[in-house]
C-alpha positions as CSV (number, residue, x, y, z in Angstrom):
1,M,39.3,-2.5,-17.2
2,A,39.7,1.2,-19.4
3,Q,42.6,3.4,-18.3
4,Q,41.2,6.7,-16.9
5,A,41.9,8.9,-20.4
6,N,39.6,6.1,-22.0
7,V,37.1,6.5,-19.5
8,G,36.7,10.1,-20.3
9,E,36.7,9.6,-23.9
10,L,33.9,6.6,-23.4
11,L,31.8,9.1,-21.2
12,A,31.9,11.8,-24.2
13,M,30.6,9.4,-26.6
14,L,28.3,7.8,-24.3
15,D,25.8,10.8,-25.3
16,S,26.1,10.9,-29.0
17,P,23.3,11.2,-30.9
18,M,24.6,8.0,-33.2
19,L,22.5,5.3,-31.4
20,G,25.0,2.7,-32.9
21,V,27.7,4.6,-31.2
22,R,25.7,4.6,-28.0
23,D,25.3,1.3,-27.6
24,D,28.6,0.5,-28.8
25,V,29.6,2.6,-25.6
26,T,27.2,1.1,-23.2
27,A,28.2,-2.3,-24.1
28,V,32.1,-1.4,-23.4
29,F,31.2,0.1,-19.7
30,K,29.4,-3.0,-19.0
31,E,31.9,-5.2,-20.2
32,N,34.1,-3.3,-18.3
33,L,31.8,-3.4,-15.3
34,N,31.8,-7.5,-15.5
35,S,35.5,-7.7,-15.5
36,D,36.4,-5.0,-12.6
37,R,35.2,-5.8,-9.2
38,G,36.3,-2.2,-7.9
39,P,34.4,1.3,-7.3
40,M,36.2,3.5,-9.6
41,L,33.7,3.0,-12.7
42,V,30.6,3.5,-10.8
43,N,31.7,6.3,-9.0
44,T,32.5,7.5,-12.2
45,L,29.1,6.9,-13.9
46,V,27.6,8.3,-10.9
47,D,29.6,11.7,-11.0
48,Y,28.7,11.6,-14.5
49,Y,24.9,11.4,-14.3
50,L,25.1,14.3,-11.5
51,E,26.9,16.4,-13.9
52,T,24.9,16.0,-17.1
53,S,21.7,13.9,-16.7
54,S,23.0,11.4,-18.9
55,Q,20.2,8.6,-19.4
56,P,22.6,6.2,-21.0
57,A,24.4,6.7,-17.7
58,L,21.3,6.2,-15.6
59,H,20.4,3.1,-17.7
60,I,23.9,1.6,-16.8
61,L,23.5,2.7,-13.1
62,T,20.0,1.1,-12.6
63,T,21.4,-2.1,-14.6
64,L,24.5,-3.0,-11.9
65,Q,24.6,-6.2,-10.7
66,E,26.0,-7.6,-7.5
67,P,29.1,-6.4,-6.3
68,H,28.8,-3.2,-8.2
69,D,25.1,-2.7,-6.3
70,K,28.0,-2.2,-2.9
71,H,30.0,0.6,-4.7
72,L,26.7,2.1,-6.3
73,L,24.8,2.5,-2.7
74,D,28.0,3.9,-1.3
75,R,28.4,6.6,-3.7
76,I,24.6,7.3,-3.4
77,N,25.4,7.4,0.3
78,E,28.2,10.4,0.0
79,Y,26.0,12.3,-2.1
80,V,23.2,12.1,-0.2
81,G,24.6,14.2,2.6
82,K,25.2,17.3,0.3
83,A,22.3,19.7,-0.3
84,A,23.7,20.5,-3.9
85,T,23.3,17.0,-5.2
86,R,20.7,15.8,-2.8
87,L,17.8,15.7,-5.7
88,S,19.5,14.5,-8.2
89,I,20.6,11.6,-6.1
90,L,17.3,10.5,-5.2
91,S,16.0,10.6,-8.3
92,L,18.7,8.2,-9.2
93,L,18.4,6.0,-6.5
94,G,14.2,6.2,-7.0
95,H,15.3,4.8,-10.6
96,V,17.4,2.2,-9.3
97,I,14.5,0.9,-6.5
98,R,11.6,1.0,-9.5
99,L,13.7,-1.6,-11.0
100,Q,13.6,-3.5,-8.3
101,P,17.1,-5.2,-8.5
102,S,18.0,-8.7,-7.5
103,W,20.1,-6.8,-4.6
104,K,16.9,-4.5,-3.0
105,H,17.0,-6.5,0.3
106,K,20.8,-5.1,1.1
107,L,19.1,-1.3,1.2
108,S,17.9,-1.9,4.9
109,Q,21.5,-2.9,6.1
110,A,23.5,-0.4,3.7
111,P,25.0,2.8,5.7
112,L,22.6,4.7,3.3
113,L,19.3,4.1,5.1
114,P,20.3,5.9,8.3
115,S,21.1,8.5,5.9
116,L,17.6,8.8,4.4
117,L,16.1,8.5,7.3
118,K,18.0,11.6,9.0
119,C,17.1,13.3,5.3
120,L,13.8,12.9,5.8
121,K,13.9,13.7,9.6
122,F,15.8,17.3,8.4
123,L,13.1,17.7,5.8
124,D,10.2,17.0,8.2
125,L,11.7,19.7,10.7
126,F,12.0,22.4,7.7
127,S,8.3,21.6,7.0
128,I,7.1,22.1,10.1
129,Y,9.7,25.5,10.6
130,K,8.3,27.0,7.5
131,I,4.5,26.3,8.3
132,R,5.3,28.1,11.8
133,K,6.7,30.9,10.4
134,C,4.1,31.4,7.4
135,G,1.0,30.0,10.0
């Protein structure tokens, strides 16, 4: 796995306007994900995506395979409860789900599902409040 300083350098090059550099950096990230089964790199990529809306980071995150699916779902679950990141993190989740990963069946058992239901319930209550207040 690349050291922390190297990850920062790689992230800086991930959105390079030079396609060759971007492809090389993406390949390095995917290689590191294949060799490192821990959550750090996935968490870093999610954080970077939320800060930058990086399309290359989104591509890497939407093509994650097991065991990183759990790390991704856990990180999404951490952010879905925060109002400041909720829209961006739900967008990321939508991109992942649209690609129908092989591990999609795990969504129903993930801690993320109750968080999503709570979020939807809150939005429903907020909508009812706004309707009553305006109507």
